[in-house]
C-alpha positions in Angstrom: -17.3 21.3 0.3 -20.3 21.0 -1.9 -21.5 18.2 -4.0 -20.4 20.0 -7.2 -16.9 18.9 -6.4 -17.7 15.3 -6.9 -20.2 15.1 -9.7 -21.2 17.0 -12.8 -24.8 17.8 -13.8 -24.4 16.4 -17.4 -24.5 12.7 -16.6 -26.0 11.4 -13.4 -24.3 8.4 -11.7 -25.6 5.8 -9.3 -24.4 5.8 -5.7 -21.1 4.0 -5.0 -23.0 1.0 -3.6 -25.2 0.9 -6.6 -22.2 1.1 -8.9 -20.7 -2.1 -7.4 -24.1 -3.9 -7.5 -24.7 -3.0 -11.1 -21.2 -4.2 -12.1 -21.6 -7.5 -10.3 -25.1 -8.0 -11.7 -23.5 -7.9 -15.2 -20.8 -10.4 -14.2 -18.1 -7.8 -14.8 -14.8 -7.5 -12.9 -13.1 -4.3 -12.0 -10.5 -5.1 -14.6 -13.2 -5.4 -17.3 -14.6 -2.0 -16.4 -11.2 -0.5 -16.3 -10.3 -1.8 -19.8 -13.7 -0.7 -21.2 -13.5 2.9 -19.8 -9.7 3.3 -20.3 -8.5 3.7 -16.7 -6.7 1.5 -14.2 -8.3 -1.0 -11.9 -7.3 1.1 -8.8 -9.3 4.0 -10.3 -12.4 1.8 -10.7 -12.1 0.6 -7.1 -11.8 4.2 -6.0 -15.0 5.0 -7.9 -16.9 2.1 -6.2 -15.6 3.1 -2.8 -16.9 6.6 -3.4 -13.5 8.2 -2.8 -13.3 9.7 -6.3 -15.8 10.3 -9.1 -15.2 10.1 -12.9 -15.5 13.3 -15.0 -16.0 14.2 -18.6 -16.1 11.5 -21.3 -15.0 8.8 -18.8 -18.0 9.6 -16.7 -20.3 9.2 -19.7 -18.7 5.9 -20.7 -18.8 4.6 -17.1 -22.5 5.5 -16.7 -23.4 3.7 -20.0 -21.4 0.7 -19.0 -23.1 0.4 -15.6 -26.6 0.9 -16.8 -26.4 -1.1 -20.0 -30.0 -1.4 -21.3 -31.3 -0.2 -18.0 -31.7 3.5 -17.5 -30.2 5.3 -14.5 -32.8 5.3 -11.7 -33.6 8.3 -9.6 -31.3 6.8 -6.9 -28.4 9.0 -7.9 -25.1 9.6 -6.4 -25.2 10.9 -2.9 -23.7 14.4 -2.4 -20.2 14.6 -1.0 -20.3 14.4 2.8 -18.6 16.8 5.1 -14.9 16.6 5.6 -15.6 14.4 8.6 -18.6 12.3 7.7 -20.8 10.0 9.7 -19.1 6.9 8.2 -16.3 7.1 10.7 -16.1 3.7 12.4 -16.0 3.4 16.2 -16.0 0.5 18.6 -15.6 2.7 21.7 -18.8 2.7 23.7 -17.7 5.2 26.3 -20.2 8.2 26.5 -17.4 10.7 27.0 -16.1 10.2 23.4 -17.9 11.8 20.5 -19.0 9.1 18.1 -20.3 9.6 14.6 -23.9 9.2 13.8 -24.3 5.8 12.0 -25.9 5.8 8.6 -29.3 4.2 8.2 -29.0 0.4 7.5 -28.7 -0.3 3.8 -31.0 -2.7 2.0 -30.3 -6.4 2.3 -28.0 -7.5 -0.4 -29.6 -9.5 -3.2 -29.6 -13.3 -2.9 -27.4 -13.6 -5.9 -24.6 -11.6 -4.3 -24.5 -13.8 -1.2 -24.8 -17.1 -3.0 -22.1 -19.6 -1.9 -18.9 -19.0 -3.8 -15.5 -20.3 -3.1 -13.3 -17.8 -1.3 -9.8 -18.1 -2.7 -8.3 -16.6 0.5 -10.0 -19.2 2.9 -7.8 -20.4 5.6 -7.3 -24.2 5.5 -7.2 -24.3 9.3 -10.7 -23.0 9.5 -12.1 -25.6 7.2 -14.3 -25.2 4.1 -16.6 -22.2 3.9 -20.1 -22.8 5.3 -22.9 -23.1 2.8 -24.8 -19.9 2.6 -28.6 -19.9 2.4 -30.3 -18.1 -0.4 -30.6 -15.2 2.1 -28.0 -15.7 4.8 -28.7 -14.2 8.1 -25.6 -12.2 9.0 -27.2 -11.0 12.2 -28.7 -7.6 13.1 -26.7 -4.5 12.7 -24.9 -3.3 15.9 -26.9 -0.9 17.9 -25.7 2.7 17.5 -23.9 4.2 20.4 -25.1 7.1 22.4 -25.5 10.3 20.3 -22.7 12.7 21.2 -23.7 16.0 22.7 -21.9 18.0 20.0 -21.3 16.4 16.6 -18.6 17.7 14.4 -20.1 20.2 12.0 -19.2 20.2 8.3 -15.9 22.1 8.0 -16.2 25.4 6.2 -13.8 26.5 3.5 -12.6 29.3 5.8 -10.7 26.7 7.9 -7.0 26.5 7.4 -5.5 23.1 6.4 -4.0 22.8 10.0 -7.4 23.4 11.6 -9.2 21.0 9.2 -6.6 18.3 9.9 -6.8 18.8 13.7 -10.6 18.5 13.6 -10.4 15.3 11.6 -7.7 13.9 14.0 -9.6 14.8 17.1 -12.8 13.2 15.7 -11.2 9.9 14.5 -8.0 9.2 16.3 -9.3 8.0 19.7 -11.6 5.4 18.3 -9.2 4.4 15.5 -6.4 3.6 18.1 -8.8 1.2 19.9 -9.9 -0.4 16.6 -6.3 -1.0 15.6 -5.5 -2.5 19.0 -8.2 -5.1 18.4 -6.6 -5.9 15.0 -3.0 -6.3 16.4 -3.2 -6.9 20.1 -0.3 -4.4 20.5 -0.7 -1.0 22.0 2.4 0.7 20.7 1.8 -0.7 17.2 -1.8 0.6 17.3 -0.7 4.1 18.2 2.1 4.0 15.6 -0.3 2.8 12.9 -2.7 5.6 13.5 0.0 8.2 13.7 1.5 7.0 10.4 -1.9 7.0 8.7 -2.5 10.6 9.8 1.0 11.6 8.8 0.4 10.2 5.3 -3.0 12.0 5.3 -1.3 15.3 6.1 1.3 14.6 3.4 -1.5 14.1 0.9 -3.9 16.6 2.5 -5.4 18.1 -0.6 -6.3 14.6 -1.8 -7.7 13.5 1.5 -9.6 16.8 2.1 -11.4 16.4 -1.2 -12.2 12.7 -0.5 -15.8 11.7 0.0 -14.9 9.9 3.2 -11.7 11.2 4.8 -12.3 9.2 7.9 -12.6 6.0 5.9 -9.4 6.8 4.0 -7.4 7.2 7.2 -9.0 4.1 8.7 -8.1 1.9 5.7 -4.5 3.2 5.8 -4.1 2.6 9.5 -5.5 -0.9 9.3 -3.3 -1.8 6.3 -0.2 -0.5 8.1 -1.1 -2.4 11.3 -1.6 -5.7 9.5 1.6 -5.4 7.4 3.6 -8.6 7.6 6.9 -6.7 7.7 6.4 -5.9 11.4 7.5 -9.5 12.1 11.1 -8.4 11.2 11.2 -5.7 13.8 13.1 -6.7 17.0 10.5 -5.3 19.4 7.7 -7.1 17.6 9.2 -10.4 18.8 8.5 -9.6 22.4 4.8 -10.0 23.3 3.1 -7.2 25.1 1.1 -7.9 28.4 -2.4 -9.1 27.7 -5.5 -7.6 29.1 -6.0 -8.1 32.8 -9.6 -9.4 32.7 -9.8 -13.1 31.7 -12.8 -12.6 29.5 -11.1 -9.8 27.6 -7.9 -11.8 27.3 -9.9 -14.8 25.9 -11.7 -12.7 23.3 -8.4 -11.0 22.2 -6.7 -14.4 21.9 -9.6 -15.7 19.6 -9.3 -12.6 17.4 -5.6 -12.8 17.0 -5.9 -16.5 16.0 -8.0 -15.5 13.0 -6.4 -14.8 9.7 -5.8 -11.0 9.4 -8.3 -10.5 6.6 -11.0 -12.4 8.6 -10.2 -10.4 11.7 -10.5 -7.1 9.8 -13.8 -8.1 8.2 -15.3 -9.1 11.5 -14.1 -5.8 13.1 -15.5 -3.6 10.3 -18.9 -5.3 10.2 -19.6 -6.3 13.8 -17.4 -3.7 15.5 -17.4 -0.6 13.4 -20.9 -1.2 12.0 -20.2 -0.9 8.2 -22.6 -2.7 6.0 -21.5 -5.7 3.8 -20.7 -3.8 0.5 -18.7 -1.2 2.4 -16.8 -3.9 4.3 -16.1 -5.7 1.0 -14.9 -2.5 -0.6 -12.6 -1.6 2.2 -11.1 -5.1 2.4 -10.8 -5.2 -1.5 -13.0 -8.3 -1.8 -16.2 -9.2 -3.5 -19.4 -9.1 -1.5 -19.8 -12.9 -1.4 -16.2 -13.3 -0.3 -16.7 -10.8 2.5 -19.8 -12.6 3.6 -18.0 -16.0 3.7 -15.1 -14.4 5.7 -17.6 -12.9 8.1 -19.4 -16.2 8.7 -16.0 -18.0 9.1 -14.9 -15.5 11.7 -18.2 -15.7 13.6 -18.1 -19.4 13.7 -14.5 -19.4 14.9 -15.4 -17.0 17.7 -18.6 -18.9 18.7 -16.6 -22.2 18.7 -14.3 -20.9 21.4 -16.7 -18.5 23.1 -20.3 -19.7 22.7 -21.7 -16.8 24.7 -20.6 -14.5 21.8 -22.5 -16.3 19.1 -25.1 -13.4 19.0 -23.8 -10.5 16.9 -25.1 -7.9 19.4 -23.3 -9.5 22.2 -20.1 -9.7 20.1 -20.4 -6.0 19.3 -20.8 -5.2 22.9 -17.8 -7.3 24.0 -15.6 -5.8 21.3 -16.5 -2.3 22.5 -15.7 -3.3 26.1 -12.4 -4.8 25.3 -11.4 -1.7 23.3 -12.6 0.6 26.1 -10.8 -1.3 28.8 -7.4 -0.3 27.5 -6.2 3.2 28.2 -5.0 4.0 24.7 -4.5 7.7 24.1 -3.5 9.1 20.8 -0.9 11.8 20.5 -1.8 15.5 19.9 -2.5 16.5 16.3 0.2 19.1 16.4 2.7 16.4 17.4 1.5 14.1 14.6 1.8 16.9 12.0 5.2 17.9 13.2 6.4 14.3 13.1 5.1 13.8 9.6 6.9 17.0 8.4 10.1 15.8 10.1 9.8 12.4 8.5 9.2 14.0 5.1 12.3 16.3 5.6 14.4 13.3 6.7 13.5 11.2 3.7 13.9 14.2 1.4 17.4 14.8 2.7 18.2 11.1 2.5 17.0 11.0 -1.1 19.1 14.1 -2.0 22.2 12.6 -0.3 21.7 9.3 -2.1 21.4 11.2 -5.4 24.6 13.2 -4.8 26.5 10.0 -3.9 25.2 8.3 -7.0 26.2 11.2 -9.2 29.6 11.4 -7.7 30.2 7.6 -8.2 29.0 7.9 -11.8 31.4 10.8 -12.4 34.3 9.1 -10.9 33.6 6.0 -12.9 33.5 8.0 -16.2 36.7 9.7 -15.4 38.7 6.6 -14.4 37.2 4.0 -16.8 39.2 3.3 -20.0 37.8 4.7 -23.2 39.2 2.1 -25.6 40.0 -1.6 -25.5 43.6 -2.6 -24.7 44.3 -6.3 -25.3 46.3 -7.8 -22.5 50.0 -8.7 -23.1 50.7 -12.4 -23.2 53.5 -13.6 -20.8 56.7 -14.7 -22.4 57.5 -18.4 -23.0 60.6 -20.4 -23.8 60.7 -21.9 -27.3 62.6 -25.2 -27.7 63.9 -26.9 -30.9 65.2 -23.7 -32.7 68.9 -23.8 -33.7 71.0 -21.0 -32.2 72.0 -18.1 -34.4 75.5 -18.3 -35.8 77.7 -15.3 -35.1 80.8 -14.3 -37.3 84.1 -15.9 -36.2 87.6 -14.3 -35.9 89.2 -12.7 -39.0 91.9 -14.3 -40.9 95.3 -12.7 -41.7 94.3 -11.7 -45.2 91.1 -10.1 -43.8 92.9 -8.2 -41.2 95.4 -6.9 -43.8 92.6 -5.8 -46.1 90.8 -4.0 -43.3 94.0 -2.2 -42.4 94.6 -1.2 -46.0 91.1 0.2 -46.3 91.5 2.2 -43.1 94.8 3.6 -44.3 93.5 4.9 -47.6 92.3 8.6 -48.0 88.9 9.7 -47.1 87.7 9.4 -50.7 88.6 5.8 -50.7 91.0 3.7 -52.7 92.1 4.6 -56.2 90.0 3.7 -59.1 91.1 0.3 -60.5 91.4 0.1 -64.2 91.4 -3.3 -65.8 94.3 -4.1 -68.1 94.0 -5.4 -71.5 94.7 -9.1 -71.7 
């Protein structure tokens, strides 16, 4: 998958990190950029995450909007990484698991980005956000784990979709299950979240395969599913799972689970996975200053309960140990693909059945419903005060004689009466 699939030679673009920095330097929101370029806000966020790249006239307009009066520097867009890039996060420190090679540390964010700003999603239980220095020290980056003996090579175009998906799953799933366990504290939910994320990736495989960071796409999907509040309505979610056996691991997991979900996810991505601050902010859909405040809040909450973990390196090591202590094994990729296909068939059949029932109900309604208005008949009522109708009484003798005479005449009737002269 070459870089020609994600950029065009006509208009160069800055890297995804630089795009976000240039936008924030001009005090523009993602909604402002979307309105100016003529796209949705989700599209702009995808451009800044590096998952997609604009093309054609939108690319030109986006480049002009980012640069403004400043010309595009030679720091251009990075070429698209391999199908499984080095940005795959991992908190597993075991040497028997292949870990991705971490990227070089990015430059320190400018002081203006990390200036103290109010975080609208601050948790009132944690108190007000700490004041950030002009250049806050977020601690050193976590030390990279041991280099795997055989890293995953870029997938060639000769691989079938099944083979490419299996390679991505084998590379990401083991570490991703452990990460999700630190987010939720539930083993079954961690496995289910990772399987659902990969099933969705298989369902959208052409889109995921062409993504700049397929591992990041799956990681974000798994984390969002694991932190969904709808799990509280599930019956099995009401029963807590057994905590870790080691007291130190149990104490750290308790502290993590007491943090708000977005703070917990920010701490895991930055101090556990090893993403830099802009990448952490982009994955949690927050601004860089907000992500910095959440990280400082989370670190302070952990250090308040566990003072020995105030050092970021020690916190990173302990996160890796807690994740490694649990024997969490992901399912086989063939099982995940088969489960995703079965789920898709199930929902397709359910949608077809619902459509058929809806059509049948509509047809029955059209056949039985009246086609014109019929006013209802008012019930009868007795009317008082009206005189009764007078019927004819018995005939007199003269009337009876006249009626007999008329009946006795011929059919043509009585003879013509001629008046006499007077």
